[in-house]
C-alpha positions in Angstrom: -23.8 -23.3 69.1 -23.1 -19.9 67.6 -24.2 -17.4 65.0 -27.5 -17.8 63.2 -28.3 -21.1 64.9 -28.4 -19.3 68.3 -30.7 -16.6 67.0 -32.9 -19.2 65.2 -33.5 -21.2 68.3 -34.2 -18.1 70.4 -36.7 -16.7 67.9 -38.5 -20.0 67.5 -38.9 -20.3 71.3 -40.1 -16.7 71.6 -42.6 -17.2 68.9 -43.8 -20.4 70.5 -44.3 -18.7 73.8 -46.2 -15.9 72.2 -48.5 -18.3 70.3 -49.2 -20.3 73.4 -50.0 -17.2 75.4 -52.3 -15.9 72.6 -54.1 -19.3 72.3 -54.6 -19.5 76.1 -56.1 -16.0 76.2 -58.5 -16.7 73.3 -59.5 -19.9 74.9 -60.3 -18.2 78.1 -62.5 -15.7 76.3 -64.3 -18.3 74.2 -67.8 -19.6 75.1 -67.1 -23.3 75.1 -67.7 -26.2 77.3 -65.4 -26.3 80.4 -64.1 -29.8 79.6 -63.1 -28.7 76.2 -60.9 -26.0 77.7 -58.7 -28.8 79.0 -58.8 -31.0 75.9 -58.1 -28.4 73.2 -54.6 -27.3 74.5 -53.4 -30.9 74.9 -51.8 -31.1 71.3 -49.9 -28.0 72.1 -48.0 -29.7 74.8 -46.1 -31.7 72.2 -44.9 -28.5 70.5 -42.7 -27.3 73.4 -41.4 -30.8 73.8 -40.4 -30.9 70.2 -38.8 -27.5 70.5 -36.9 -28.6 73.6 -35.7 -31.7 71.8 -34.5 -29.6 68.8 -32.7 -27.2 71.1 -31.0 -30.1 73.0 -29.8 -31.6 69.7 -28.4 -28.3 68.5 -26.7 -27.7 71.8 -25.4 -31.2 72.0 -23.8 -30.9 68.5 -22.1 -27.6 69.5 -20.7 -28.9 72.8 -18.9 -31.7 71.0 -16.5 -29.4 69.1 -12.9 -28.7 70.1 -13.7 -25.0 70.1 -16.4 -25.5 72.8 -13.9 -27.5 74.9 -11.4 -24.7 74.5 -13.9 -22.0 75.5 -13.1 -22.7 79.2 -10.0 -21.0 80.5 -9.0 -24.2 82.3 -8.5 -26.0 79.0 -6.4 -23.4 77.3 -3.2 -25.3 77.6 -4.7 -28.5 76.2 -6.2 -26.8 73.2 -3.2 -24.6 72.5 -1.0 -27.8 72.5 -3.1 -29.7 69.9 -2.4 -26.9 67.4 1.3 -26.7 68.3 3.4 -27.9 65.3 6.3 -29.1 67.5 4.3 -30.9 70.1 4.5 -34.7 70.3 1.8 -35.3 72.8 -0.5 -38.1 71.8 -3.7 -36.0 71.6 -1.8 -33.6 69.3 -0.5 -36.3 67.0 -4.0 -37.8 66.7 -5.5 -34.5 65.7 -2.8 -33.2 63.4 -2.5 -36.6 61.7 -6.3 -36.7 61.3 -6.6 -40.0 63.2 -9.9 -38.5 64.4 -11.5 -36.2 61.8 -13.8 -34.1 64.0 -15.0 -33.6 67.6 -11.7 -35.0 68.7 -12.0 -34.2 72.4 -15.5 -35.6 72.6 -14.6 -38.7 70.6 -11.6 -39.8 72.7 -13.1 -38.8 76.1 -16.5 -40.3 75.5 -15.7 -43.6 73.9 -17.9 -45.9 71.8 -19.9 -47.8 74.4 -23.7 -47.8 74.3 -24.2 -45.6 77.4 -21.1 -43.4 76.7 -23.1 -40.4 75.4 -25.2 -40.3 78.5 -22.1 -40.5 80.7 -20.7 -37.6 78.7 -23.7 -35.5 79.3 -23.5 -36.1 83.0 -19.8 -35.3 82.9 -20.5 -32.1 81.1 -22.9 -31.0 83.8 -20.3 -31.8 86.4 -17.7 -29.7 84.5 -20.1 -26.7 84.4 -20.8 -27.1 88.2 -17.0 -27.2 88.9 -16.2 -24.3 86.6 -18.8 -21.9 87.8 -19.7 -22.9 91.3 -17.5 -25.4 93.1 -14.1 -24.6 91.5 -11.4 -26.9 90.2 -7.8 -27.9 91.0 -4.9 -27.4 88.7 -3.3 -29.0 86.9 -6.4 -30.4 85.3 -6.7 -34.2 85.7 -9.2 -36.6 84.2 -12.1 -37.7 86.4 -11.6 -41.3 87.3 -9.7 -43.6 85.0 -9.4 -43.4 81.2 -11.0 -46.2 79.3 -8.3 -47.6 77.0 -10.9 -49.6 75.0 -11.4 -46.3 73.2 -7.8 -46.6 71.9 -8.3 -50.2 70.9 -11.5 -49.4 69.0 -9.3 -47.8 66.3 -5.8 -49.3 66.9 -6.6 -52.8 68.1 -7.1 -54.4 64.7 -4.9 -52.0 62.7 -2.1 -53.8 60.7 0.4 -51.1 61.8 -0.4 -51.8 65.5 -0.3 -55.6 65.3 2.9 -55.6 63.2 4.9 -54.0 66.1 6.6 -56.6 68.3 6.1 -54.4 71.4 2.3 -54.8 71.0 2.3 -58.6 71.1 -0.3 -59.9 73.5 -1.8 -56.4 74.0 -4.9 -56.8 72.0 -7.4 -55.2 74.4 -7.5 -52.8 77.4 -7.9 -55.9 79.6 -4.6 -57.2 78.2 -3.0 -53.9 78.9 -4.3 -53.8 82.4 -3.0 -57.3 83.1 0.4 -56.3 81.8 0.3 -53.3 84.0 1.2 -50.9 81.2 -0.4 -47.9 79.4 -0.1 -46.3 76.0 1.8 -43.4 77.6 4.5 -45.6 79.0 6.0 -45.9 75.5 4.3 -43.2 73.5 4.5 -40.2 75.8 2.0 -38.0 77.5 -1.6 -37.5 76.3 -1.6 -33.8 77.1 0.8 -31.1 78.3 2.5 -31.8 81.6 2.9 -28.7 83.9 6.5 -27.9 84.8 7.8 -24.7 86.3 4.9 -22.7 84.9 5.3 -24.0 81.4 4.6 -27.2 79.5 6.7 -29.9 78.1 6.0 -32.3 75.3 5.9 -36.1 75.7 8.9 -38.3 76.2 9.3 -38.8 72.5 10.3 -35.2 72.0 11.5 -34.2 75.5 11.9 -30.6 74.4 10.8 -27.8 76.7 8.5 -25.2 75.2 7.5 -21.8 76.5 4.4 -21.2 78.5 1.1 -21.3 76.6 -1.4 -18.5 76.7 -4.0 -18.8 79.4 
C-alpha cells in the first residue's frame, strides 16, 4: 500500500472511530430503555468488521508486489538481480521474459493450491517476526522445501517443455522427486548465489558480476 490508498484507509478508520464515539455518547445521554442501549449499537459492530476486511484486502494486494518484497534490506540482492539485464538466474528469466506478468515473487513462492494463500499469510508474519525481532541468517534461504508443482502448473503441459528429450518422464513434481533431480540441476540457480561478497549468475552464464547494492 502507498500514496492515496494509505491516507484513504486511515481517514476512513478515523472517521469511523469518531462516529462510534459520538454515537456512544449520545446513546448514553438519551432517555431510553436500558435494554435498547445494548440493542441499538449492534448493527454498528458490522461496520468495523467491514472496514477491517477492506483494510486487510488492501494490505494483502500491496504485499504481493515485487516492490514490497524488495522493501526489506535482506532481499536487496534478489530484487536487484531480477532487473539485471545480464543475469541468467531462473527467477530473472521468468520475470524479464514475462512468464509471470505480475506479483512474481508472490506467485512463484505461494503456488496454486487451495490453502496456499493462507500459508503465504502465515509465512509473511514469520518473515516480519524474523526481520524485526528474532533476526535472520545470511545468505537468505527458503524456509522448508520449494514446491515444484508450482513450476509444473505452467510448464508441465507446455509444448516447448514436453518437446525436450531431457524432460521425458518428468511430468510432475513427484516424477522429479523420484528421479532425484531439480530444475536447477540443468537450468541454473533460482536466485543469486553468494560468493566472496558478490553474486554470480546461474550455471548457464557462469559469469561473475560485481556486488549488488544492499
